[in-house]
C-alpha positions as CSV (number, residue, x, y, z in Angstrom):
1,M,-28.1,2.9,-3.4
2,A,-28.1,3.8,0.2
3,T,-27.1,7.2,1.5
4,V,-25.0,7.5,4.7
5,T,-24.1,10.6,6.7
6,F,-20.9,10.5,8.8
7,K,-20.9,12.7,11.9
8,N,-18.2,13.7,14.3
9,I,-15.3,12.7,12.1
10,P,-12.1,13.8,14.0
11,D,-10.5,16.8,12.2
12,D,-7.2,14.9,11.7
13,L,-8.9,11.9,10.2
14,Y,-10.9,14.1,7.8
15,E,-7.7,15.9,6.7
16,K,-6.1,12.6,5.9
17,L,-9.1,11.5,4.0
18,K,-9.1,14.8,2.1
19,Q,-5.4,14.5,1.3
20,A,-5.9,11.0,0.0
21,A,-8.8,12.1,-2.1
22,T,-6.7,14.9,-3.6
23,A,-3.8,12.6,-4.2
24,H,-6.0,10.1,-6.0
25,H,-8.0,12.7,-8.0
26,R,-11.2,11.8,-6.3
27,S,-13.9,13.6,-4.2
28,V,-13.9,13.0,-0.5
29,N,-17.1,10.9,-0.9
30,S,-15.5,8.8,-3.7
31,E,-12.4,8.3,-1.6
32,L,-14.5,7.1,1.4
33,I,-16.4,4.7,-0.8
34,Y,-13.0,3.4,-2.2
35,C,-11.7,2.9,1.4
36,L,-14.9,1.1,2.4
37,E,-14.8,-1.2,-0.6
38,K,-11.1,-2.0,-0.1
39,T,-11.9,-2.9,3.5
40,F,-15.1,-4.8,3.1
41,K,-14.9,-6.1,-0.4
42,P,-11.3,-7.2,-0.9
43,S,-10.7,-8.9,-4.2
44,R,-8.5,-11.9,-4.6
45,A,-5.7,-11.2,-6.9
46,S,-4.8,-13.9,-9.5
47,A,-1.3,-15.4,-9.5
48,E,-0.5,-13.4,-12.6
49,E,-1.6,-10.1,-10.9
50,L,0.6,-10.9,-7.9
51,A,3.5,-11.7,-10.1
52,E,3.1,-8.4,-12.0
53,K,3.0,-6.5,-8.7
54,A,6.1,-8.3,-7.4
55,K,7.9,-7.5,-10.7
56,A,6.9,-3.8,-10.4
57,L,8.2,-3.7,-6.8
58,R,11.4,-5.4,-7.7
59,S,12.0,-2.9,-10.5
60,R,11.9,-0.1,-8.0
61,V,14.7,-1.6,-5.8
62,T,18.0,0.1,-6.4
63,A,20.2,-2.0,-4.2
64,E,22.6,-4.5,-5.6
65,R,21.6,-8.2,-5.4
66,L,23.5,-10.1,-2.7
67,D,25.0,-13.4,-3.3
68,T,25.6,-16.2,-0.7
69,D,29.1,-15.0,0.0
70,D,28.0,-11.4,0.7
71,I,25.2,-12.7,3.1
72,N,27.6,-15.0,4.9
73,A,30.2,-12.2,5.3
74,A,27.5,-9.9,6.8
75,I,26.4,-12.7,9.2
76,N,29.9,-13.3,10.3
77,Q,31.0,-9.7,10.5
78,G,32.1,-9.0,14.1
79,R,32.1,-12.7,15.0
80,E,35.8,-13.3,14.2
């Protein structure tokens, strides 16, 4: 494996990296590797994985579902 040294990292960027590492229970080095892998080695998610992610996101939505009448009423609000 290669070894890379990063120099002159702006303080604010380093702080964000450090905060992200702490939040993800990783070292700064591991967080940096994760960020590089995510950027340069993106993985293609399967349809099943995307469906699971969508389902998880939908479960976090607390708003009521709107029906066609609600949407049309909102569109027409103020037009009458």
